[in-house]
Every structure is written in structure tokens, then in C-alpha cells.
C-alpha positions in Angstrom: 11.9 55.5 -73.9 14.4 54.5 -71.3 16.1 56.8 -68.8 18.6 56.0 -66.1 18.9 57.5 -62.6 22.0 57.1 -60.4 21.0 56.2 -56.9 23.5 57.1 -54.1 24.1 54.5 -51.4 26.3 54.3 -48.3 26.8 51.3 -46.0 29.2 49.5 -43.7 31.3 46.4 -43.9 33.8 47.7 -46.6 36.9 45.7 -47.2 38.4 42.9 -49.3 39.3 39.3 -49.0 39.1 35.9 -50.6 35.9 34.5 -52.2 33.7 32.3 -50.1 33.6 28.6 -51.1 30.2 29.0 -52.7 31.4 32.1 -54.6 34.5 30.4 -55.9 32.4 27.3 -56.9 30.0 29.3 -59.0 32.8 31.4 -60.4 34.6 28.3 -61.7 31.3 27.2 -63.4 30.9 30.6 -65.0 34.5 30.6 -66.3 34.2 26.9 -67.5 30.9 27.4 -69.4 31.0 31.0 -70.3 27.5 31.4 -69.0 26.5 34.5 -67.0 24.2 32.6 -64.7 22.4 35.8 -63.6 19.4 35.3 -61.4 16.3 37.4 -60.8 12.7 38.0 -61.9 9.8 40.3 -62.5 7.4 41.6 -59.8 4.1 43.2 -60.6 3.6 46.3 -58.4 0.4 47.7 -56.7 -1.4 50.5 -58.5 0.1 54.0 -57.9 3.6 52.8 -57.1 5.9 55.6 -57.9 9.5 55.6 -59.2 10.6 57.4 -56.0 9.5 54.4 -53.9 11.7 52.2 -56.0 14.6 54.6 -55.6 14.2 54.2 -51.8 14.0 50.5 -52.1 17.1 50.2 -54.3 19.1 52.5 -52.0 18.0 50.5 -49.0 18.9 47.1 -50.5 22.4 48.1 -51.6 23.2 50.2 -48.5 22.0 47.5 -46.2 23.6 44.4 -47.7 27.4 44.3 -48.4 26.9 41.5 -51.0 25.2 44.0 -53.3 28.2 46.4 -53.0 30.7 43.7 -53.9 32.8 43.5 -57.0 35.8 41.4 -58.0 39.4 42.4 -58.1 41.5 40.4 -60.6 45.1 39.7 -59.9 47.7 38.1 -62.3 48.3 34.4 -61.5 45.8 34.4 -58.5 42.2 33.9 -57.8 39.8 36.9 -57.8 39.2 38.7 -54.6 35.9 40.2 -53.4 35.9 43.9 -52.7 33.1 45.5 -50.7 32.7 49.3 -51.1 31.3 51.7 -48.5 29.4 53.9 -51.0 28.8 54.7 -54.6 26.0 55.1 -57.2 23.9 52.3 -58.6 21.8 52.8 -61.8 18.0 52.5 -61.8 16.5 52.1 -65.3 13.1 53.7 -65.9 11.4 52.3 -69.1 8.1 52.7 -70.8 9.0 51.1 -74.2 9.9 47.6 -73.1 7.9 44.8 -71.6 9.0 43.5 -68.3 9.9 40.1 -69.9 12.0 41.8 -72.5 13.9 43.8 -69.9 14.4 40.7 -67.8 15.8 38.8 -70.8 18.2 41.6 -71.5 19.4 41.8 -67.9 19.7 38.0 -67.5 21.5 37.3 -70.8 24.2 40.0 -70.4 27.1 39.2 -68.3 28.0 41.6 -65.5 31.2 43.6 -65.6 32.5 41.8 -62.5 35.2 44.3 -61.8 33.3 47.6 -62.3 29.5 46.9 -62.2 27.5 46.6 -59.0 26.0 43.0 -58.8 22.4 44.2 -59.0 20.4 45.5 -62.0 17.0 47.1 -61.3 14.6 48.5 -63.8 11.0 49.8 -63.4 8.5 49.6 -66.2 6.1 52.6 -66.1 2.8 53.4 -67.6 1.4 57.0 -67.3 4.0 57.8 -64.7 3.2 54.8 -62.4 5.3 51.7 -61.9 3.6 48.6 -63.1 6.5 46.1 -62.7 9.9 45.9 -61.2 12.6 43.8 -62.8 15.6 42.8 -60.6 18.5 40.7 -61.6 21.5 39.8 -59.5 25.0 38.5 -60.3 25.0 34.9 -59.0 28.3 35.6 -57.2 26.3 37.9 -54.9 23.2 35.8 -54.1 21.6 32.5 -54.7 17.9 31.8 -54.7 17.9 31.5 -50.9 19.8 34.8 -50.6 17.0 36.4 -52.7 14.5 34.9 -50.2 16.5 36.5 -47.4 16.4 39.9 -49.2 12.6 39.7 -49.5 12.3 38.8 -45.8 14.3 41.8 -44.9 12.3 44.3 -47.0 9.7 44.9 -44.2 12.6 46.2 -42.1 12.7 49.3 -44.3 10.9 52.4 -43.1 8.7 53.2 -46.1 8.9 56.9 -45.5 12.6 57.4 -44.9 14.1 54.2 -46.5 16.1 53.6 -43.3 16.4 50.2 -41.6 14.3 49.6 -38.5 16.2 46.5 -37.3 19.8 45.2 -37.3 20.9 43.5 -40.5 20.7 39.6 -40.0 23.1 36.9 -41.1 26.8 36.8 -42.0 28.2 38.9 -44.8 30.2 37.2 -47.6 33.5 38.6 -46.2 32.6 37.2 -42.8 31.8 33.8 -44.4 35.1 33.8 -46.2 37.0 34.5 -43.0 35.1 31.8 -41.1 36.0 29.3 -43.8 39.6 29.6 -42.9 38.9 28.5 -39.3 39.9 25.0 -38.2 36.3 23.9 -37.6 35.2 24.8 -41.2 38.3 23.2 -42.7 37.6 20.0 -40.8 34.1 20.0 -42.1 35.5 20.4 -45.6 37.8 17.5 -45.1 34.9 15.4 -43.8 32.8 16.3 -46.9 35.6 15.4 -49.3 36.1 12.0 -47.6 32.4 11.3 -48.3 32.8 12.4 -51.9 35.9 10.2 -52.4 34.1 7.1 -51.0 31.3 7.6 -53.6 33.6 8.5 -56.5 35.6 5.4 -56.0 32.6 3.1 -55.9 30.1 4.3 -58.6 30.4 3.3 -62.2 32.5 5.7 -64.3 30.0 6.0 -67.1 26.6 7.5 -66.6 24.6 7.2 -69.8 25.8 4.1 -71.6 25.9 5.3 -75.2 22.5 7.0 -75.4 23.8 10.1 -77.0 22.9 11.4 -80.5 25.1 14.6 -81.0 23.2 17.6 -82.3 23.9 21.3 -83.0 23.3 23.3 -80.9 24.7 20.7 -78.4 22.4 21.2 -75.4 18.6 20.7 -75.7 15.7 21.5 -73.3 12.5 19.6 -72.8 9.7 20.9 -70.5 6.8 18.8 -69.1 4.0 20.4 -67.2 1.8 18.0 -65.3 -1.2 18.6 -63.0 -1.5 14.8 -62.5 2.1 14.7 -61.3 1.3 17.4 -58.8 -1.4 15.3 -57.2 0.7 12.1 -57.4 3.7 13.6 -55.7 1.5 14.8 -52.8 -0.1 11.3 -52.5 3.2 9.5 -52.4 4.7 12.0 -50.0 1.7 11.6 -47.6 2.0 7.8 -47.7 5.8 7.8 -47.1 5.9 10.6 -44.7 8.7 12.5 -46.4 8.8 15.8 -48.3 7.6 16.1 -51.9 11.2 16.9 -53.1 12.3 13.4 -52.0 9.5 11.8 -54.1 10.6 13.7 -57.1 14.2 12.8 -56.5 13.3 9.1 -56.2 11.2 9.3 -59.4 14.2 10.7 -61.2 16.4 7.9 -59.9 14.0 5.2 -61.0 13.4 6.9 -64.4 17.2 7.2 -65.0 17.7 3.5 -64.0 15.0 2.5 -66.5 16.5 4.6 -69.2 20.2 3.6 -68.7 19.9 0.1 -67.1 22.3 1.2 -64.3 21.1 0.6 -60.7 23.2 3.5 -59.4 21.4 6.8 -60.1 23.8 9.7 -59.5 22.9 13.3 -59.0 24.6 16.5 -57.6 22.0 18.2 -55.5 22.0 22.0 -54.8 22.8 22.3 -51.1 21.7 25.7 -49.7 23.8 25.4 -46.5 21.3 27.6 -44.7 21.2 25.3 -41.8 24.7 26.3 -40.8 25.1 29.0 -38.1 24.8 32.5 -39.4 23.8 31.4 -42.9 20.0 31.2 -42.6 19.3 35.0 -43.2 22.5 35.8 -45.0 22.2 37.7 -48.2 24.9 35.8 -50.1 25.7 33.0 -52.4 25.9 30.0 -50.1 24.9 27.1 -52.2 27.2 24.3 -53.2 26.7 20.9 -54.8 26.4 17.6 -52.8 26.9 14.2 -54.3 23.9 11.8 -54.0 23.9 8.2 -55.1 20.6 6.3 -55.0 20.6 2.5 -55.6 17.6 1.3 -57.6 17.9 -2.5 -57.5 14.6 -3.0 -59.3 13.4 -0.2 -61.5 10.0 -1.9 -61.8 9.7 -2.2 -58.1 8.2 -0.2 -55.2 8.8 3.5 -55.5 8.3 3.9 -51.7 11.5 1.9 -51.1 13.4 4.2 -53.4 11.9 7.3 -51.7 13.4 6.1 -48.4 16.7 5.4 -50.1 16.6 8.8 -51.7 15.8 10.5 -48.4 18.9 8.9 -46.8 21.1 9.6 -49.7 20.0 13.2 -50.0 20.5 13.8 -46.3 24.1 12.6 -46.6 24.6 14.9 -49.7 23.2 17.9 -47.8 25.5 17.2 -44.8 28.5 17.0 -47.1 27.8 19.9 -49.4 30.2 22.3 -47.7 33.8 22.2 -48.8 36.8 24.1 -50.2 36.5 24.1 -54.0 40.2 23.9 -54.7 40.6 20.8 -52.5 37.5 19.4 -54.3 39.2 20.0 -57.6 42.3 18.1 -56.4 40.2 15.2 -55.3 38.5 14.9 -58.7 41.9 15.0 -60.4 43.3 12.2 -58.1 40.3 10.0 -58.7 40.5 10.5 -62.4 44.2 9.6 -62.4 43.4 6.4 -60.7 40.2 5.2 -62.5 39.5 7.6 -65.3 37.1 10.6 -65.1 33.9 9.7 -63.3 31.0 11.3 -65.0 29.0 13.1 -62.2 27.8 16.0 -64.5 24.2 15.6 -63.4 22.4 18.3 -61.4 19.0 17.9 -59.8 17.5 21.1 -58.5 14.2 20.9 -56.6 12.5 24.3 -56.5 9.0 23.0 -56.0 6.7 24.2 -53.2 3.4 22.4 -52.8 0.2 23.8 -51.3 -1.9 21.8 -48.9 -4.7 20.9 -51.3 -4.7 18.8 -54.4 -6.8 19.2 -57.5 -9.8 16.9 -57.9 -9.8 17.1 -61.7 -6.2 17.6 -62.9 -5.9 18.9 -66.4 -3.8 17.3 -69.2 0.0 17.1 -69.4 1.6 19.7 -71.6 5.0 19.4 -73.2 7.3 21.5 -75.4 10.9 21.8 -76.5 12.6 24.8 -75.0 15.9 26.5 -75.7 18.8 25.0 -77.5 22.2 26.2 -76.4 25.9 25.9 -76.9 26.7 25.7 -73.2 25.2 24.2 -70.0 26.5 23.9 -66.5 26.2 20.0 -66.5 25.7 17.1 -68.9 22.2 16.7 -67.5 20.4 19.3 -65.5 16.9 18.6 -64.1 14.8 21.2 -62.3 11.4 20.7 -60.6 9.2 23.7 -60.2 5.5 23.9 -59.1 2.5 26.1 -59.3 -0.7 25.7 -57.3 -1.9 22.9 -59.6 1.0 21.4 -61.6 4.6 20.3 -61.4 7.0 21.4 -64.2 9.9 19.1 -65.0 12.6 20.7 -67.1 15.3 18.5 -68.5 18.3 20.1 -70.1 20.9 17.8 -71.4 24.0 17.3 -73.6 22.9 15.5 -76.7 26.4 13.9 -76.8 25.2 12.0 -73.6 21.5 11.8 -74.1 19.7 11.9 -77.5 16.7 14.2 -77.9 14.5 11.1 -77.8 16.1 10.1 -74.5 15.7 13.6 -73.0 12.0 13.5 -73.7 11.7 9.9 -72.5 13.4 10.8 -69.1 10.9 13.6 -68.4 7.9 11.5 -69.3 9.3 8.5 -67.3 9.6 10.7 -64.2 5.9 11.5 -64.5 5.0 7.8 -65.3 6.9 6.4 -62.3 5.2 8.7 -59.9 1.7 8.2 -61.4 2.2 4.4 -61.1 3.1 4.7 -57.5 0.2 7.0 -56.7 -2.2 4.6 -58.5 -1.2 1.8 -56.2 -2.5 3.7 -53.1 -5.7 2.1 -51.9 
């Protein structure tokens, strides 16, 4: 049985304005692919958690953060605007006939009504009147993963008895971000970023995959590799090179792709959180954009440590130049395509891994499986790295018109092999 409560909220910061650069970027991707790109998850709750506590939490979140009171206004012949409301009612679903995973899938797979629906869906799964799990999914226009982290950090600022805030709200709001992005300083940063992009776009090879495709239906395939040994190897190489584990994984991707395609220039668009910019660190918002990263791999059979250093430098440049006006970025891509043909940069590498301090003395076996097959994807190749306490999970999603299923699997396995080889060379 499912019931729905309407939770009243009231908050400040109402108004309307242009989308932020990050909002517009993700909106363009959603329109181009038709994907909802919703983001969220399931949280197991302590025993005896009540629905009333979840009502207070939902009211607090939406009242506190203007991003969660933001909808779109569509205008003929113009880009959407963001509209922040001062108050309203947001639904809370209370279910006892669905698993948390089923509810999450329903929330994630259903596109928001961007003009009329609030950008947060919350449901509580109950057993015998107590809440066992909370399922929360957000519209990606409202928050990115780092915005969700900011929400979680802010939750202790809610008085548990009254649901009222106990501290000022941190960070810029999306409307404040959009206003700041019209300032000369931010526009200069955008121009600087686009000059960096143009320099790379005019120097890298146009083709990325060199005829490795084998078109299938559905078109986009997913392969998942879970490796405890890779977890240990990444830590070992990171300790030896003195860089973060994410740079080791990025370098392993670059070498693996070079081995697969024969091209020394491994290209990736990296997810840039932009949280190092003033006012962004604790903002509950969508702030992520893509930065272009090119790693030269002169010898795919050579020393991974050298590629790790190259990757660190290339990624740092990508992060510094991942803040720009999307419409100007679109114009740049069109100009370059007119001059030399479309440059295939449809590769996204998203490192979401977090490594604990210890490594496993006896890592278990590598596990693999084929995942979802889909008719749409946000890139021709999308690689994500995730981690648990004892394993790294490599997920490769790709367009079979660019990479055959055999090549998709080979790329994931080669990322593991490259890293294990490098770790084995450590005395």
C-alpha cells in the first residue's frame, strides 16, 4: 500500500533568472539524449525512525535550500528560466508494498515534470509503522553529487525537535551563481577556458576509435568489472607516485585506450566539480561541468608512473578550465568542426572512488558481468570508477557503433591489467 502526504514548506530566495552554466550544460545533455539523468539513492534508517521525523527532514531540506524549490519556465524561442518559489507543498510517499530498490528505480527512471514538479522525490519504506529506508531522488538540474554531499553536511544544522535551522545556510544559491556568471570576472574565466579547449581541439586527432565498432541493438552496452586486486594495485601505485588514486585510474584508462586503439593521444572529458571556486564549496546546486583532458601515451608498454604524472598535469589543466558559458562552448565546437570536421571527444571519465587507508592482504577474485543495454547514452564512451572498502568497480558504457562489445570488455580488463602490471613492478 502506498499513501502520499503533502508537506508544507516556506523559504527565502524566491525569484527567477537565467540558468547557471552547469544547469544549462546538463539541460542540453538531457534534451539531446532524452535521458532523465535523475540522481539519488537509498538510505537505511535506524530502528524506530518515524514518518513524522521524515516529514520534518523533507520540510527542512526544501525550505532551507532554494535549489529544491526551483522549477523551469519555458518560453517560446528562448532558453528555459529557473524559477524559485517561496512556498508550496511537496509530496512524501509512504510505502509498505515496495522494496527500496524498486522505489528507487521508479523515481530514477521517470523524468521530472520540470515546469510543475519540485526537483526532489522522497519516499519512506515502512514496516510495522517504522521507517526502514528512505529513498531520495533529485532532478539533476537542482544538484550534482557534490551538491548532495553539501545537503548531507547541512543536515546536522536541523534542530531534531522543531525542524528549524540552527545555523545560516552556506554557499551560493543557483540564482546567485547565475547572476555572478554575468560578471566580467567570470566571463573572462569562460573565455580563458575556451581558449584552452580550442588549442586542444585543433591539435588532437579527429577520430577516437579507429573502426573498432560493431553496431548492435540496443546501441549502447555496459560492462562492469569489480576487482579487489585493482583496489590494492591503485593504492600501491598512488603511494609510489605521490598522487591521488584517481590519477592512477585516469592514467590506466589512458594506457588501456592507447593499447586498444593504437593512438598515443588518449582523450577524456572529466567531470569538474568547480567546488574550489569561491562560494561553491557548500552550495546545494548543480555546479559540475566537463573539462577536456588529453594524455599523451608515447609507449603503451612503458612505465605507468610516467603516464600518471602526465595525467596529473593534464587533469589539473582540465579542472582549471572546466568553467565556461555553454552557448559559447557550442559555438567553439561548431567553428572547429567547420574547419577540420567534427572532433570526436564524446568520452567521459568519472572518478567517484574513495579509498580507505588499508589494503587487503588477500584480495578476492575479479568479478565481471554485462549490465544494461540502452538506446541512449550521454557519451560515446562513459567510464566510471567506484570503490568499496575492498574493491574497485570499473563500469564501461559505450556506443557499439564506436566500440564493439569485445572492445568494451577488453578496455575494462586492460585498465585492470595495466595497473596490476605497474603494481607488480614495485620492489
